[in-house]
C-alpha positions in Angstrom: 0.0 0.0 0.0 1.3 3.4 -0.9 1.4 6.3 1.5 -0.8 9.2 0.7 0.3 12.8 0.9 -1.9 13.4 3.9 -0.4 10.3 5.7 3.1 11.5 4.9 2.5 15.0 6.3 1.0 13.4 9.4 4.1 11.3 9.9 6.3 14.3 9.6 4.2 16.3 12.0 4.2 13.4 14.5 8.0 13.2 14.3 8.4 16.9 15.0 5.8 16.6 17.8 8.0 14.0 19.4 11.1 16.2 19.2 9.4 19.4 20.5 9.1 20.4 24.2 7.6 23.8 23.7 3.9 23.4 24.8 2.6 26.1 22.4 4.3 24.4 19.4 3.0 21.0 20.5 -0.5 22.4 20.7 -0.2 23.8 17.2 1.2 20.5 15.8 -1.6 18.4 17.4 -4.2 20.9 16.0 -2.6 20.5 12.5 -2.7 16.7 12.8 -6.4 16.8 13.8 -7.2 19.1 10.8 -5.4 16.6 8.5 -7.5 13.8 9.9 -10.6 15.7 9.2 -9.5 16.5 5.7 -8.7 12.8 5.2 -12.1 11.8 6.4 -13.8 14.3 4.1 -11.7 13.1 1.2 -12.8 9.6 1.8 -16.4 10.5 1.9 -16.1 12.5 -1.3 -14.4 9.5 -3.0 -17.4 7.3 -1.9 -19.8 9.7 -3.5 -17.8 9.8 -6.7 -17.5 6.0 -6.9 -21.3 5.6 -6.5 -22.1 8.3 -8.9 -23.7 7.2 -12.2 -21.4 8.8 -14.7 -20.1 7.8 -18.2 -17.1 5.6 -18.7 -15.1 8.5 -20.2 -15.8 10.8 -17.3 -15.0 8.0 -14.9 -11.7 7.4 -16.7 -10.8 11.1 -16.6 -11.5 11.3 -12.8 -9.3 8.2 -12.3 -6.5 9.8 -14.3 -6.8 12.8 -12.1 -6.5 10.7 -9.0 -10.1 11.2 -7.8 -11.1 7.6 -8.4 -9.1 4.4 -8.0 
């Protein structure tokens, strides 16, 4: 399985969070991680809608080429 951009950013933020002792910076990093989790969830829901949408084969292929569908 490949790592998504969101997952990679989360990994990087987690690594920095582990190395940081400044409480304000840690709060901001945890907030950023939570926002990424929300974005990832919304992205997953949007993908479900697109996958279940009745669209033509050409449109479906274009969306797959753009990375919106698998």
